[in-house]
Biotite code that builds the C-alpha atoms (Angstrom):
import biotite.structure as struc

atoms = struc.array([
    struc.Atom([-98.966, 63.139, 89.067], chain_id="A", res_id=1, res_name="UNK", atom_name="CA", element="C"),
    struc.Atom([-96.355, 62.643, 86.375], chain_id="A", res_id=2, res_name="UNK", atom_name="CA", element="C"),
    struc.Atom([-94.254, 59.498, 86.686], chain_id="A", res_id=3, res_name="UNK", atom_name="CA", element="C"),
    struc.Atom([-91.349, 58.256, 84.565], chain_id="A", res_id=4, res_name="UNK", atom_name="CA", element="C"),
    struc.Atom([-89.449, 54.999, 84.197], chain_id="A", res_id=5, res_name="UNK", atom_name="CA", element="C"),
    struc.Atom([-86.252, 56.250, 82.527], chain_id="A", res_id=6, res_name="UNK", atom_name="CA", element="C"),
    struc.Atom([-84.900, 52.716, 82.224], chain_id="A", res_id=7, res_name="UNK", atom_name="CA", element="C"),
    struc.Atom([-87.770, 51.742, 79.876], chain_id="A", res_id=8, res_name="UNK", atom_name="CA", element="C"),
    struc.Atom([-88.357, 55.292, 78.465], chain_id="A", res_id=9, res_name="UNK", atom_name="CA", element="C"),
    struc.Atom([-91.936, 55.398, 79.690], chain_id="A", res_id=10, res_name="UNK", atom_name="CA", element="C"),
    struc.Atom([-93.729, 58.533, 81.053], chain_id="A", res_id=11, res_name="UNK", atom_name="CA", element="C"),
    struc.Atom([-97.331, 58.596, 82.359], chain_id="A", res_id=12, res_name="UNK", atom_name="CA", element="C"),
    struc.Atom([-99.765, 61.062, 83.818], chain_id="A", res_id=13, res_name="UNK", atom_name="CA", element="C"),
    struc.Atom([-101.950, 59.691, 86.607], chain_id="A", res_id=14, res_name="UNK", atom_name="CA", element="C"),
    struc.Atom([-104.863, 61.449, 88.229], chain_id="A", res_id=15, res_name="UNK", atom_name="CA", element="C"),
    struc.Atom([-106.893, 60.103, 91.216], chain_id="A", res_id=16, res_name="UNK", atom_name="CA", element="C"),
    struc.Atom([-105.292, 56.663, 90.700], chain_id="A", res_id=17, res_name="UNK", atom_name="CA", element="C"),
    struc.Atom([-106.332, 56.442, 86.999], chain_id="A", res_id=18, res_name="UNK", atom_name="CA", element="C"),
    struc.Atom([-104.047, 56.461, 84.041], chain_id="A", res_id=19, res_name="UNK", atom_name="CA", element="C"),
    struc.Atom([-104.770, 59.639, 82.013], chain_id="A", res_id=20, res_name="UNK", atom_name="CA", element="C"),
    struc.Atom([-101.916, 59.438, 79.413], chain_id="A", res_id=21, res_name="UNK", atom_name="CA", element="C"),
    struc.Atom([-98.874, 57.258, 78.686], chain_id="A", res_id=22, res_name="UNK", atom_name="CA", element="C"),
    struc.Atom([-96.075, 57.381, 76.102], chain_id="A", res_id=23, res_name="UNK", atom_name="CA", element="C"),
    struc.Atom([-92.761, 55.657, 75.492], chain_id="A", res_id=24, res_name="UNK", atom_name="CA", element="C"),
    struc.Atom([-89.627, 57.100, 73.975], chain_id="A", res_id=25, res_name="UNK", atom_name="CA", element="C"),
    struc.Atom([-86.513, 55.466, 72.586], chain_id="A", res_id=26, res_name="UNK", atom_name="CA", element="C"),
    struc.Atom([-84.332, 58.472, 73.353], chain_id="A", res_id=27, res_name="UNK", atom_name="CA", element="C"),
    struc.Atom([-83.762, 60.492, 76.492], chain_id="A", res_id=28, res_name="UNK", atom_name="CA", element="C"),
    struc.Atom([-83.494, 61.901, 78.997], chain_id="A", res_id=29, res_name="UNK", atom_name="CA", element="C"),
    struc.Atom([-87.128, 63.092, 79.397], chain_id="A", res_id=30, res_name="UNK", atom_name="CA", element="C"),
    struc.Atom([-88.373, 65.687, 81.840], chain_id="A", res_id=31, res_name="UNK", atom_name="CA", element="C"),
    struc.Atom([-92.003, 66.504, 82.564], chain_id="A", res_id=32, res_name="UNK", atom_name="CA", element="C"),
    struc.Atom([-94.057, 69.103, 84.340], chain_id="A", res_id=33, res_name="UNK", atom_name="CA", element="C"),
    struc.Atom([-97.746, 69.148, 85.326], chain_id="A", res_id=34, res_name="UNK", atom_name="CA", element="C"),
    struc.Atom([-100.047, 72.019, 86.129], chain_id="A", res_id=35, res_name="UNK", atom_name="CA", element="C"),
    struc.Atom([-101.338, 72.535, 89.668], chain_id="A", res_id=36, res_name="UNK", atom_name="CA", element="C"),
    struc.Atom([-104.839, 71.320, 88.826], chain_id="A", res_id=37, res_name="UNK", atom_name="CA", element="C"),
    struc.Atom([-103.445, 68.350, 86.881], chain_id="A", res_id=38, res_name="UNK", atom_name="CA", element="C"),
    struc.Atom([-105.223, 69.132, 83.610], chain_id="A", res_id=39, res_name="UNK", atom_name="CA", element="C"),
    struc.Atom([-102.159, 70.152, 81.559], chain_id="A", res_id=40, res_name="UNK", atom_name="CA", element="C"),
    struc.Atom([-98.720, 68.549, 81.331], chain_id="A", res_id=41, res_name="UNK", atom_name="CA", element="C"),
    struc.Atom([-95.694, 68.903, 79.146], chain_id="A", res_id=42, res_name="UNK", atom_name="CA", element="C"),
    struc.Atom([-92.832, 66.554, 78.278], chain_id="A", res_id=43, res_name="UNK", atom_name="CA", element="C"),
    struc.Atom([-89.399, 67.620, 77.041], chain_id="A", res_id=44, res_name="UNK", atom_name="CA", element="C"),
    struc.Atom([-87.539, 64.774, 75.354], chain_id="A", res_id=45, res_name="UNK", atom_name="CA", element="C"),
    struc.Atom([-83.869, 65.138, 74.524], chain_id="A", res_id=46, res_name="UNK", atom_name="CA", element="C"),
    struc.Atom([-82.025, 63.045, 71.941], chain_id="A", res_id=47, res_name="UNK", atom_name="CA", element="C"),
    struc.Atom([-78.416, 63.313, 72.999], chain_id="A", res_id=48, res_name="UNK", atom_name="CA", element="C"),
    struc.Atom([-77.061, 61.323, 70.026], chain_id="A", res_id=49, res_name="UNK", atom_name="CA", element="C"),
    struc.Atom([-78.594, 63.657, 67.414], chain_id="A", res_id=50, res_name="UNK", atom_name="CA", element="C"),
    struc.Atom([-78.266, 66.766, 69.605], chain_id="A", res_id=51, res_name="UNK", atom_name="CA", element="C"),
    struc.Atom([-81.989, 67.551, 69.240], chain_id="A", res_id=52, res_name="UNK", atom_name="CA", element="C"),
    struc.Atom([-85.166, 67.617, 71.323], chain_id="A", res_id=53, res_name="UNK", atom_name="CA", element="C"),
    struc.Atom([-88.812, 68.191, 71.370], chain_id="A", res_id=54, res_name="UNK", atom_name="CA", element="C"),
    struc.Atom([-91.455, 69.405, 73.633], chain_id="A", res_id=55, res_name="UNK", atom_name="CA", element="C"),
    struc.Atom([-94.959, 67.885, 73.790], chain_id="A", res_id=56, res_name="UNK", atom_name="CA", element="C"),
    struc.Atom([-97.911, 69.598, 75.551], chain_id="A", res_id=57, res_name="UNK", atom_name="CA", element="C"),
    struc.Atom([-101.140, 67.748, 76.484], chain_id="A", res_id=58, res_name="UNK", atom_name="CA", element="C"),
    struc.Atom([-104.398, 68.817, 78.049], chain_id="A", res_id=59, res_name="UNK", atom_name="CA", element="C"),
    struc.Atom([-106.897, 66.451, 79.609], chain_id="A", res_id=60, res_name="UNK", atom_name="CA", element="C"),
    struc.Atom([-110.330, 66.659, 77.868], chain_id="A", res_id=61, res_name="UNK", atom_name="CA", element="C"),
    struc.Atom([-113.086, 68.077, 80.054], chain_id="A", res_id=62, res_name="UNK", atom_name="CA", element="C"),
])
């Protein structure tokens, strides 16, 4: 599961009740997607002030 707290700029990936990954951003909005098996997720973070953005892709280690 991918969860976000847009008010604090935090995004986290949680699997089986355990925190897998967490990051915080000082820009936004941020949108995330997670694969069906939960092993890969991506985050797209947009910086509206600078009209730029970035995509980050993560994979849980086996």
